[in-house]
N, C-alpha and C positions, 0 to 999 in steps of 0.2 A: 667448207661454213655452219654456222651453229643454225639448228633449227628449235626458235624462240618456244616452241608447243613442246618440247622434251622435257620443259622444266617448270612446265606447270603445277604448282602445290602450295597449299596452306600451311604456313609456318607460323606465324604471329598473332592468327585471329582472337585466340583466347587466352592472348595475354592483358587487356583489359576485362574491368567488372564483367563488361555486357560481352556478348560476340561481337566482335568487329564486321560489317558487310564484306563480303570478300567476291573474287572472281579467280582465286588461285593465281594470285601476282606475284606472292610472295616471291617464290624461285624466280620465276622469269624479270624480276628486277635486280635479286642476288646476283643471278649468270651473268645478265648486261655489265654490272659492273666490276665485274669478277674479270670481265674481257676488257673495259674501255679504261678502267681506274678510277681514281675519282679525285676531288681537290682535297687542297691537305686540310682545308676544317668546312667537314661537308655541312654542306645548306641546302635544306629544299622548299618550297613554297607548294599551296595546295589551296585553293579557293575554296569557299562553298565547304571547309571543314570543321566540326562541332569537337572533335574528338582529338585529345592531348598526342594520345599516342600516332596520330593520323589514321588514316583509314588504303586510299590507294599507295603512299607512303610509308606505310607501317612498316616494311620492312626492313625499307632503309634506315627511317627513323631510330629503331631499336638494334640492327645489327652494327652502326656506325656512331650510337650517340652524337646522332645529327640535331643539330639547330633548325630552328624549322620555324617560318612565317603560315600559320595558320590563321584564317578569319572569315566569315561567313556576315549573315546580313541581321542575325540575332540569337542570342545564346541565353536558353533559359536559368535560371538558379540550380535544377534539378541537374542539365546537365554539367556544370560548373562541379557539383559534388565530385559526380560521375568521374572527370576527369582528374581530380586530387586522388580518387578510390584506384584509378586506373595505372598512373603514375606507381602509388603503394605499389600494388599488385605485380607489376614489373620489377620493382625494385627488388621484391622479396620474392621470386622466380627466378631472376639471374642473380640474386646476391650479391649486388654489385651497386653499391649507393653513389653511383656516379648518377645513375638515374634520375636521382633526387631533383637532379638543377633542369629538370621537366617541369619541374613545378612552377620555373622562373619564364615557361617558356609556351604559356597555355595560346589557344587560339583568342582572337578577339575579335570586338565588331566593328565591324567596316561594311556600306553597302557601295560595293564598286560596280564603276559604272566603266566604259571606252575613256570617257571625257576624266576619268582620276585615278584609273589604273599607273598610268606610268608615275604619275606626282606618289602616288603609295611607297611605289618600289623603290623610286629613289632614294624617296624617305628611309624606309628600313635598310635599304644596302647599305646605304652613307653611315648607319650608324651599325652595323652589323662590319664593316671596311670588305665590303663584297662587291665584286667587279661582274656587270652584267653577263658577262661570260661565264662567269663563277658558281652558276649555282648546278647543282650539280640533279636536280630533277624539279620540275615547274609543270604542276597540273591543274587542267581545268574543267568545274565540274556544276557550273549555277545551272544550269539546264532552259536559257533563254539563251541572250547574246554573248554568248564563248565565244563565237568567232571574230566578234569587234574587240572582244578583248585581244585575245592573240595577236590579230592583224595588228594593235596598236604596239603591244610589246615587241613583236619583230621589227615594225616599221621604227621604232627606236632601238634596237640594238642586243635586244635581250636575247641569248642566244644558252641557254642550259643545256648540259650536254644529254640530258632524257627529259624530254619534252611530252606528256600525255594530257592527251584531250578528250573530250567524252563526243561521240559523235551519237547522234538520233538513226538508227537503225528500219524505222517507219518509213523513213526518206525515200524517193527511188536513189538506186545507186548511180544513176549515169547524169542526176541535176544537182548541179550547185546549188542548193540553196540555204539560208541561215533563218535563225528569227530575228526580226528585227534588231534594228538599235534601239536603244531608249526612247521614251516615250509611246512606244504601240505595245500593245495589248492583245489579243486575241481574243474573241467574242467567245470560242468555242472554249465549252467544257472537256475536249477530248486531252486524255494524257499523252497520246503521239503528238500533241503540238508544243516541241520545246525543240532547243538546240540547233546545231547544224547537220547539214548529209556528208558521208564521207567523201562525196566528190569534191565539196567545199571546203571540207578541212585538208585533205590530200594535198588540191593545187598552189592552199597559200603557204604549206607547210615546205612544199618542194619548194616553191619560188623561192624561199627564206633559206634554203640548204641542209633542208633535212629530209631525211629519207626513212619509213616507214620501215618496222621491224617486227612489229607484233600487232595483234588482234585479239582483243579477249571478248571474243564474242559479239555480243550487241551494247559493247559497253564502251570499250577505251581504243583508241589507236595508239600506240608508242612510237615515237619518232626519237632518233640518236641522229648527233651534225654529222654530215656527211663525210668528214675527216673519220669514222667510224663504220663508215656502211661497208666497208669488205668483208667484215667481220659475222656477220649474221645472214640469213636467207631473206630475201623480199617477201612477203606471205603475200597473197590471192585474195581479195575481199569477199569474189564471189564463191571460192571454198569455206571461208571462216564463217561469213554470217550464217546464224540459224533465219530461214526464210520463215517457216510456218512453227505454228502456235507447239506442235509439235516437237521442232526440232531446239524452240530455245527454252523447253521443259526440260529434254533431253539434256543441252550446253549447262543449265542451271542443277542439274542433280548431279553432275559429274561434278562442277567446279563451285558451285556456289553452299553458302551455309543451308542447313538443312530446313525443307520449308519453304526457302524465298523465291517470291515472284514477281518481276517486273511490274510496278504500279499500272503499265499502258498494257498489259497481256491479255484483258479483256475487253480491249477497248475497239471500237472498229474502226477498219482503214480509215486512211486521209481521204477526204472527198476532196474534188475538184477547187471551193471554195476556202477548204483548209489551207489546200497548197498554195494557193494564191495569197494566202495571206505571210507566204514567209519570203523573203528576199531574194533573188536570183543574183547573186556574187559570183 
């Protein structure tokens, strides 16, 4: 069986004008699809994405000239200009004018909520002639009610081949906790108040037929449909999660862009009141 930790590598982080934030996931994504294959017309979806080439999904986007659905709550004019330059630079680096089609497939503005996400997906997939189980990668990173968006999609039979979800490493591993659904806002200024715990996400994904195959440190959980689960070894969160500040910095220095630090690194540990803010799911 394949241990995806052996394939950590940054490959495409400098294809844009500005370096792409990364966690050495390029090599992992490349290896996954080498093993499980992909759809005839590659397609990816990434929540909370302002980059025309994608962030987590960048390797797949570039390798397979993939179509994408990238959306975010807001995009400023500066980001739009950078996105055009990103595509032009990629076209120059690859010497392949086919990448110019990305100019017609840019991120768009949409404020996603659990109540509207399925309707958005239905409209986009109908336009692209994509079925619910023919998405190659779906990744969610909105730092709030991610859990409830994932739950809505799974309950409506959206079954991407690779489902990447962000988790909050600062929440207790043994508790299934999620940032509350729409309408609830934390009164805490602590940046560790976001997202869902490992157990919450893992329980949900397993319930709908997904197997965990990779953990990118304190950031993302990679799940593939159970039909592919015999290909890769299953990671152990107790071994993969950087717990102390020192361990987080060591992971960042090994696998992330130079000088990067998580925004929550200097924040205090979550207190009892902050933990009570989260839903038990």
